[in-house]
C-alpha positions as CSV (number, residue, x, y, z in Angstrom):
1,M,0.0,0.0,0.0
2,H,1.1,3.6,-0.6
3,D,2.7,5.5,2.3
4,G,0.6,7.3,4.8
5,V,-2.7,5.4,4.9
6,F,-5.4,7.7,6.2
7,E,-7.0,6.6,9.6
8,G,-10.2,8.3,10.7
9,E,-10.2,9.5,14.3
10,K,-12.9,7.0,15.2
11,A,-12.0,4.2,12.8
12,K,-10.6,1.9,15.6
13,D,-13.7,2.5,17.7
14,Q,-16.1,1.1,15.1
15,L,-17.7,-2.3,15.8
16,V,-17.2,-3.1,12.1
17,K,-13.8,-1.9,10.9
18,I,-13.8,-0.6,7.3
19,L,-11.0,0.0,4.8
20,I,-11.8,2.1,1.7
21,L,-9.2,0.9,-0.9
22,G,-8.3,3.1,-3.8
23,E,-6.1,2.2,-6.8
24,S,-3.1,4.5,-6.9
25,H,-1.7,7.8,-5.6
26,Y,-0.7,10.7,-7.8
27,W,1.5,13.7,-7.2
28,G,3.1,16.3,-9.5
29,E,6.7,17.4,-9.5
30,D,5.8,20.5,-7.5
31,K,4.5,18.5,-4.5
32,K,6.3,18.8,-1.2
33,E,7.5,15.7,0.5
34,E,4.9,15.8,3.2
35,D,2.2,16.1,0.5
36,K,3.1,12.7,-0.9
37,L,1.3,10.8,1.8
38,T,-2.2,9.4,1.2
39,S,-3.3,10.8,4.5
40,K,-2.3,14.3,3.5
41,V,-4.4,14.1,0.3
42,V,-7.5,13.2,2.3
43,E,-6.9,15.9,4.9
44,T,-6.4,18.5,2.2
45,Y,-9.6,17.4,0.5
46,L,-11.6,17.7,3.8
47,K,-10.2,21.1,4.5
48,K,-10.9,22.5,1.1
49,Y,-14.3,21.0,0.6
50,N,-15.6,21.8,4.1
51,S,-14.4,25.4,3.8
52,R,-15.5,25.8,0.2
53,I,-12.1,27.3,-0.8
54,R,-11.6,24.8,-3.5
55,S,-10.8,25.8,-7.1
56,E,-11.2,24.3,-10.5
57,K,-7.8,22.6,-10.0
58,D,-9.3,20.6,-7.1
59,R,-11.7,18.6,-9.2
60,S,-9.7,15.4,-8.4
61,Y,-11.1,15.6,-4.9
62,R,-14.5,14.8,-6.3
63,F,-13.3,11.2,-6.2
64,F,-13.7,11.3,-2.4
65,D,-17.2,12.8,-2.4
66,N,-18.3,10.2,-5.0
67,I,-17.4,7.6,-2.4
68,V,-19.3,9.4,0.4
69,Q,-22.4,9.6,-1.7
70,A,-22.2,6.0,-2.9
71,F,-22.9,5.1,0.7
72,G,-26.0,7.3,0.7
73,I,-24.4,10.0,2.9
74,D,-24.8,13.7,2.3
75,P,-21.5,15.3,1.4
76,E,-22.1,17.8,4.2
77,N,-21.4,14.9,6.5
78,R,-18.2,13.9,4.7
79,T,-16.0,14.5,7.8
80,D,-18.0,12.2,10.0
81,F,-17.8,9.5,7.3
82,W,-14.1,9.7,6.8
83,N,-13.6,9.8,10.6
84,R,-15.0,6.3,10.8
85,V,-12.9,4.5,8.2
86,W,-9.4,4.0,6.8
87,F,-8.5,5.0,3.3
88,G,-5.5,3.6,1.5
89,N,-4.2,3.1,-2.1
90,Y,-3.3,-0.4,-3.2
91,I,-0.3,0.5,-5.4
92,D,2.7,1.5,-3.4
93,E,4.2,4.0,-5.9
94,P,2.9,7.2,-7.6
95,C,1.0,6.9,-10.9
96,G,-0.3,9.6,-13.3
97,V,-3.8,10.7,-13.9
98,R,-5.5,8.7,-16.8
99,D,-2.2,7.2,-17.9
100,S,-1.2,3.5,-18.1
101,Q,1.3,3.6,-15.2
102,A,-0.9,1.7,-12.8
103,T,-1.4,-1.1,-15.3
104,K,2.3,-1.3,-16.0
105,V,3.1,-1.5,-12.3
106,L,0.6,-4.3,-11.7
107,K,2.2,-6.3,-14.6
108,R,5.6,-6.4,-13.1
109,S,6.9,-9.8,-12.0
110,G,6.2,-10.5,-8.4
111,K,4.4,-7.1,-7.9
112,R,1.0,-8.6,-7.3
113,D,2.2,-10.8,-4.5
114,A,4.2,-8.0,-2.9
115,L,1.2,-5.6,-2.9
116,N,-1.2,-8.3,-1.5
117,K,1.3,-9.0,1.3
118,Q,1.2,-5.3,2.2
119,L,-2.6,-5.2,2.1
120,F,-3.1,-8.3,4.2
121,E,-0.5,-7.1,6.7
122,F,-2.6,-3.9,7.0
123,I,-5.9,-5.8,7.3
124,E,-4.5,-8.1,10.0
125,E,-2.8,-5.3,12.0
126,N,-5.9,-3.2,12.1
127,K,-8.5,-6.0,12.4
128,I,-10.3,-4.9,9.2
129,D,-13.7,-6.6,8.7
130,I,-14.7,-5.1,5.3
131,V,-12.8,-3.7,2.4
132,F,-14.6,-1.6,-0.2
133,C,-12.3,-1.7,-3.3
134,F,-13.1,1.2,-5.6
135,S,-11.2,-0.2,-8.5
136,R,-11.9,-3.3,-10.7
137,K,-8.2,-3.3,-11.7
138,V,-7.2,-3.8,-8.1
139,Y,-10.1,-6.1,-7.2
140,D,-9.0,-8.5,-9.9
141,K,-5.4,-8.5,-8.6
142,L,-6.3,-9.6,-5.0
143,P,-5.2,-13.1,-3.9
144,P,-6.8,-16.1,-5.6
145,L,-9.5,-17.7,-3.6
146,E,-8.9,-20.9,-1.8
147,E,-12.0,-23.1,-1.2
148,S,-10.2,-25.1,1.5
149,L,-10.2,-21.9,3.7
150,G,-13.9,-21.2,3.0
151,D,-13.2,-18.5,0.4
152,N,-16.1,-17.7,-1.9
153,E,-17.2,-15.1,-4.4
154,I,-20.4,-13.7,-5.8
155,K,-19.9,-12.0,-9.2
156,G,-22.2,-9.3,-10.5
157,D,-23.3,-8.9,-14.1
158,K,-20.2,-8.3,-16.2
159,S,-22.2,-6.1,-18.6
160,D,-22.9,-3.7,-15.7
161,S,-20.0,-1.3,-15.1
162,H,-21.5,-0.4,-11.7
163,R,-21.9,-4.0,-10.6
164,L,-21.1,-4.9,-7.0
165,D,-18.8,-7.9,-6.8
166,K,-18.1,-9.6,-3.5
167,C,-15.6,-12.1,-2.2
168,V,-14.9,-13.5,1.3
169,Y,-11.4,-14.6,2.5
170,G,-11.6,-17.1,5.3
171,A,-9.2,-17.2,8.2
172,G,-5.9,-18.9,7.6
173,G,-2.8,-18.7,5.5
174,R,-2.7,-18.7,1.7
175,A,-0.2,-20.1,-0.8
176,T,0.2,-16.7,-2.5
177,V,0.2,-14.5,0.7
178,S,2.7,-15.1,3.5
179,V,0.4,-13.2,6.0
180,P,-2.3,-15.5,7.5
181,L,-5.7,-13.9,8.4
182,S,-6.9,-14.4,12.0
183,K,-10.5,-13.9,10.9
184,S,-12.6,-13.7,7.7
185,V,-12.6,-10.5,5.6
186,T,-15.2,-9.5,3.1
187,V,-14.2,-7.5,0.1
188,Y,-16.5,-5.7,-2.3
189,G,-15.4,-4.7,-5.8
190,L,-16.7,-1.4,-7.3
191,K,-16.1,0.9,-10.2
192,H,-13.4,3.5,-9.9
193,P,-15.1,6.7,-8.7
194,S,-13.8,8.9,-11.4
195,Q,-15.1,9.8,-14.9
196,G,-18.3,7.9,-15.7
197,F,-19.0,7.0,-12.1
198,S,-22.6,7.3,-10.8
199,Y,-22.8,7.1,-7.1
200,R,-26.6,6.7,-7.3
201,K,-26.2,3.2,-8.8
202,Y,-24.6,2.1,-5.5
203,Q,-26.5,3.9,-2.9
204,C,-29.3,1.3,-2.2
205,S,-26.8,-1.6,-2.0
206,L,-24.2,0.1,0.1
207,K,-26.6,1.7,2.6
208,K,-27.8,-1.8,3.5
209,L,-24.3,-3.1,4.0
210,I,-23.0,-0.7,6.7
211,Q,-24.3,1.7,9.3
212,L,-21.9,4.6,9.9
């Protein structure tokens, strides 16, 4: 996972612990070192959107409000939402906006296993119960399911770009991940919340899944 995973102030206090998983982190050449953390991006988004001092250059932060609204939550309550979850990016190095860098990174030999090890370490360390993966590209790179551990998957209609996929990883160790899980973890696969994303198509389903 990318450096500086964001942790909401109340995330550890939740009965059901939730990780919102994005795809990759982007920064330009003009970014300061401290701005290269995922947590800094979320904090800046909350500051600008809550104070309404954002500019046309801040459109990328719409990504986060799309996630908030996908759960049926009014953007005015965005701070409360993010205070109750973790947010991290799966790919551990910077990628560009709408380029092919993320795809290239994921194709590297051994990269998938390394990233899944980082992800499962985070899940285990923070006792995560549910992961909402807002990226098909990432969801498809998660560890293969192992029936012997009780893993299972429910696939949505492939013709629906806003389908909600679901898989459950049972407790135990896996052949492709050196980090065993002490309890089962449920992962939902969703569309990347950028261009072409409609939060309304997820609201009914996601509102039923969690209570924040």
